C-alpha positions, 0 to 999 in steps of 0.5 A: 534833317531839323535838329529836333529829328536827328542826333548830334553827330557825335551819335553818328561817329560813335556807331562804327565803334558800336558795330565794331564791339558787337562783332569783336564780342562774338568773335574775339579779340584775337581775330581781328581780320574776321572781325573787321570782315563782319564789320563792313559785312555789317555796314553793308547790310545797314547800309543797303535799301529797303527791299520787298520782304518775302513773307514765305522767305521770312518765316523760313529763316525764323523757323531755321533760328527756332529750330536751331535754338531748340536743339540747344534747349533755348526755347524762351530765346526762340521766342524772344528772337521772333519778338525782336525781329517784328518789333524791327520789322514794325519800326522800318525807320530802324532798319531799311532791310530786316530780313538781310540782317536777319540772314546776316546773323543766322550764317553768322552765328555757329551755323556749319559749312555744310549748312551753308551748301546746297538749298538748305538756305534761301540766298541773300540775293532773294532779297535783293541783297549781294553785300559781297558786292557793296563797297564798304565805307566808314562814315554814314550819309546823313539820309541814311536810316541809322543817322537818327535816333532809330539808329541808337535803337536798332543798334540795340535791337540788332545787338539783342538779337545778336546775343542770341545767335552767338557764333562758334567759330570763323569758318562760317564767314570764310565759307560764306565769302568763298568765290563758289558760294558768292558766284551762286548768290549773285548769279540771278536765276531764270524763270524758265526750267533750266538745269542746274550745274551746281545741285543737278536740279531742275528748277521749276517756275510757278506757273509750271507748278500751278500746272501741276497742281491742277493735274493732282486736283483731279487725281491725275499724275504730272512730271513734278507732283506724283502720287506715292503708295507707299504714303497711302497715295498721298501726292509728293514732289519728284526729288529731281526738281527743285522747288524753293521750301515755301512753295513746296510746303504750299504745293503739298497742301493744295495737292491734299486735295487730289489725295481727297478726291480720289478717295472719294472717286475710288468709293464711288468707282467701287459702289458703282460696279458692286450693285449689291450694296443696295440702292442705298449705297447707290444713292450716296454715291451719286450724291458725291458725283454730284458734289465732286462736279461742282468741284470740277467747275471751280477746277474749271474756273482755275484753268479759265484764269490761267489762260487769261494774261492781264494787260501788264503780262502778270498771271492772274493765277499765283499759289497763293491765289490758288490756295483761296480760291479753293479753300471751301472746296478744301474744307468740303473734300475733306468732310466728304472724304471722312464721311466715305471712310466712315459709310465704308462699311455700311449700308441701308439705314446704318449709311442714313445714320451716318450721313444724317449725324455728320449733317448737323455740322456748325459750317452752313456750307458744309451742312447744305452740301450734306443736306443735298447728300442725304435727300438722295440717301434716304429716297430708297428708304422713302420707297420702302417705307411707303411701300410697307406703310400703306401696302404692308409689304417688304421691298428690301432685295438687299436688306437695308431697311430696319424692318426685316423678316425674321430667319429664326420665326415662321416665315411662311406663316399664314397672314391670320396667324398669332406667328405672322403677327408676332414672329415673322418681323422684326426691328433691326437696330443697327438698320434704323435711320438715325432721323427715326426713333425707336417709338416711331420704328415700332409704330411703322411696323404696327401700322404695316402689319395692320394694313397687311391685316386689313389687306387680307380681311378686306381684299382690296377695299382697304381705301373704302374703309380707312378714311383719307387712304388714297390722300395720305398715301399721295402726300406721303409720296409727293412729300419733300424728302427733307420732310423725313430728317429736318425736324422742329421743336414743338411743345417740347417735342422734336417732330417733323412733317413726316411724324406727322403723315406717321402719326396720321396714318398709324392712328386711322389704320390702327382705328379701322382695325380694332374696329374690324376685330371687334364687330366682324370678328367679336374680339371682346366676346372671345375675352369674355370666352376666355374668362368664362371658361379658362379662368373659372368664371362660369362657376356651374359649368365648373361645379357641373364638370367637376362633378361628372368628371370625378369618377374618371379623373380619379383613375390613372392618367393613362387610362382616360378616354379622351372621347369620354371626356369630350362627351362629359364636357358636352353634357356639362355645357348642355346642362348648364347656363353655358348652353345659353352662350353663343356657339361660336364661343361655346364651340371653341371649348375643348379638353387638353390632356398633358403629355408630361405625365408620369406613372402616378399621375391621375387623370386630375394631373393632366386634364386641362381645358383650351380655348381654340384660337384661329383666324384673324383674332389670333394675332391678339394671341401669343404663343406664351399667352396661349400656354398661360390659359391652360397653366392658370386653368390648372392651378384654379382647377386644382383650388377648386378640386381642394374645395370640392374634396373638402366639402365632401368630406365635410358632408359625409361627416355630417352624416356619421355624426349621429353614430357617436350615440352608438359608438361614444369614442367616435367623438375624439376622432371626429373632433381631430378630423373638424378642427383640421377640417375647418383649418383646410376649408378656411385655407383653400377658400381664403386661397380661392377668393384671393384668386377669384376676386383679389387677382383674377376680378381686379386685373380682369376690371382694368384689361377691360378699361384698357381695351375701351381705350388702346389706339392699335392692335400692338397696344391691344397685345401689350394690354393683354400681355400685361394682364396675364403677366399680372395674373401669373405674378400674384397667382404664384406662377411666374418664377419668382415666386415658383418656391411659394407655389411648389409650397402651395402644391405640398399643402394640396397634397396634404389635403389630398392625404388628409382624404385618404385618411378620412375616407379610410377611417370612413370605411372602417366605421362603415364596416364596424356599424354593418358588422354590429347590424348584422350581429343585432340581426342574428341575436334578433333571429337566434331569440326567436328560435331560442338557440342560446348557445350560438348566441353565446359565441357570438357575444364573445367575437362581437365583444372582441371585436367592438374591442379592437375597433374601438381601442385600435382603429379609432386611436390609430385614426386620432394618431394619424390625424395628428401626424398630418395635422402637425405637418399640415400646420408646419407647410402652412406656417413656412408657406406664410413665412414666404408669403409675408417676406415676399416683396408684392404686397397682395401677397403679404396681405394674404398672409395676414389674411389666411391666419386670420386669428393669429395663430402662426403669428404667435408661433413665430415672431417672423410673420408679424415682424416682417408684415409690420415692416413691411406695412411701415415701408409702404406707409412711408412710400405713399407718404413721400410720393403724396409730398412730392406730388 
């Protein structure tokens, strides 16, 4: 070699002493014989020709060294060993056989005799080097790889690695150089299976191991690789066979595919036997079987490659190639096995949801595989969707669909009844597929019920009434299955072909349903009938009905005769403008006498009107709404009754005003009565105005606007329910305002008590006037006949009776009026405070309207404070909203 590529001979001469010092440092100067043996072995390793590296064996040795250092809590040094080794390996001119050097240093470290027995480490012969058969030399040839600058550098790396692997004793080298182990290392192993006398294990060739792995791919047991039930059916290697550690790890990794295959196949076999799992599960199992067919094709190709020999007789299939070829299938099986685990207890739409969510995978190959599976899974769902949307029928024999018959509801209700529309069908949330949103599910349910309603109303002429019905049905049933779950972004919304088709069918079917309900069954007229008669919109009818019913309703509730009340209702209809309404509307008005009455209840407490609803229009009115109308009627009827009572009292008082001339003391009683009467009339009329115009009329106008623009029957039902809910809330009939409503009832009770006292007082006045008139008549008769003695006696009795009336009856009446007035005002005051504290703005304004002159506000500052604070909050809210907009 050139002088510029070599170091002086003095460096080569110094190398043996460097190796000797290194060995002596680890073994100690006292054991010179062992140092010499180690030194000779080191020269043999360094002088050996370069052998091909076995990466698996190399990985195994490095891992053994790292584990040893880790047990000694030297993790940082274990990383340093691997770094130095790879540095030595990259510089091929430093050492021809770094693997053998690494194995030697590992054996030279503190490894015990037991560690070297059996197959704990691969022998040095695996790298093509038998150090015990090489003759030791004391000089290096010029062509040696150590005869260079690299020799010095290699020595330093060797020294650094050796420092990290100190020896514990000299028994290791003695065992290593003993005769049995020397024979084991120098003896070349054959390539066929044979019995090893040393460890009683059968050695397996790579091709035979590959054959066993192919068996495991198909879930089959072989002689070498078999399933272990204690490990969840995973494959293990029979302990009777010897396989190198690197091949063992690779083989077990490959057999994991067989374990995954067995899980999938077991699930498919179970589903094929359990027909009760439903059509969706059957489709899922069928899709998995299709994917397994692709897996079988891979196994077939590998077997063909095994039988195809190269020209040099080297096998085409090796463990490493097998791993590469099966890489994609391994991950596919892994995903499918995980999917099977998630779907094990799922059926119907719940199973489709799991597949849909797993389908959104980052790997395009996996995503394509899951898309094929989902295509088959949604096939039964699409068939059930088509049957429901276009026929209004459920064909769900295994309870897989997200629409189900409500078992708690009316299962055999008439299709033209309210129970059919509102109670018979429900959405099963856990069966709702992930690709169908809640809003879409509501539209699907509404569309199916509407088409069923049309089938019942129009018989078999649905396709005639719905434009494009046949085309929509054919388009849906022949569309690509991926249109159900593949979405695209359009105008900030995820839509697909199914979404577009559903919207079209929903709009056309709903529009036709509303048109038939309005034109053929006069839905709008029925709404108007409810407004006129149940919500007391027909004023003349209500007034006349109250006039004719008052004598009967003043009786105890248990004395009412239904047939008499019905006759009076019919006469009220004939005597008012109600007679000009459509008979279809008027004939539906009927009376309702509550069964929940007590002994003290009068006819007023149990009487109500009702509006009979049947036929297709009954689908619009829920059971709750049909109960709400009588409740609203009783509330409004009570207010009308209070007004009727107060008006009657006022008319009676007007007729008695002239009596003040003959009985001057009546003026004080009439003043008390008139003052309280005026307060009560103001209160009741303001309440009536509020209920009639602020509540019912405003909400009715809003409902009319909604009825003109609702897209489907369900929206119409929701609009009507919202109308009733708002009316009930603002009329104090909901649960939140229950206390306020009871307070209003208490005020009405005081009005009734006021009526009782006034009627009693007026009867007393009538009796007094009759007595005085009788006395005057007697006086005239006595004067004519000249019987003055009798006149004197009657004068004394008359004077006594008059004094009793003026000095006893009138003051008692005034006292009763004051008592009623105080109680009435206390209850009104409490009622106003409750209204002022209510969060509803309308009720707060009602409180201020009832206290129009500030009388109660002056008595209680809470009224002024509450209302002012509420107004301030309302203004702040309005200002904030306007600024944000």
